[in-house]
N, C-alpha and C positions, 0 to 999 in steps of 0.2 A: 448487463454483466454482473458479476459477485466474483468473490474470493473465498478462499478458504484455506485459513492459517493453519502451517504447520506444529505449532507449538505455541504455549501463552506466550502472547509479545505485547508489553506494556508501550503504548505511545504515547505520549503525555500522560493524560490521568487515565486513560481507557486503558483498558486489560482484555484484549481480544482472545477467546478461546479459539482451541485447534476445532477442525473438521467443523465448522458450523458455517455453512454460506451466508457472507456477508455483503452489503450492497451500498455503497456510499452516491451522496450526490457529487459531493467535489467531483471533478475531472479528472482530478491527478490521482487520485486514491489507489482505486486498481492496479493501473499501472505502477507506480509508487511500490505498494506491498510486491508486486509480482519481480518487480525489478530487483526488488532488496534481499528478495528469495525468503521474506518473511511469508509469504502466501503463493498460490497460485489458481489461475483462475478456473472457473466450474460454470458450466452449464445451471447449475440447482438452483433452483428457487431462492431468494435470499431469506431466511430467518427475520433478518432484520436490516434496513435501509437510518445511515448514519444520515442528517440533515447536513447542506450545507453549512461550514462553518463548526461543525461539532466536532470535526477532526483536521489538527493541523499539517498538512502538508508545506514542509520549506522548499521549494525548488531548489534554493542553493547546499541542498543535502549532500555530502560528499560519502563515499564507505570508507569507513575507517580500518578495515583489515580483507583480506585476500587480495586476489589478483588486480583487483581494481581500486587501491586503495586512492583517495584522492580522488577518484573522477567523481564526475555529477551521478546521483541515483537516474534520476531522472534530464536525460541531456536536451539542451534545449531544442524547440523546435525551429528548422530551418525552414524558412517559408523563401519561395522562389519560383 
């Protein structure tokens, strides 16, 4: 799977450019960026794949504005 960012997005020290299909080895990265509304999923072949550990995805990140203020960007996985 890959994502395409809507606008230039700074995450840590990495600036993602819009419209370029990117993939991540971190299993939470694409879901995180899509849930945060920074990017959309795409079936396009990724131009680049970021390795595990290159992009820090904090599972405790919460929305700071909008309708979901205070909610986790990535909700916990419920096993059952």
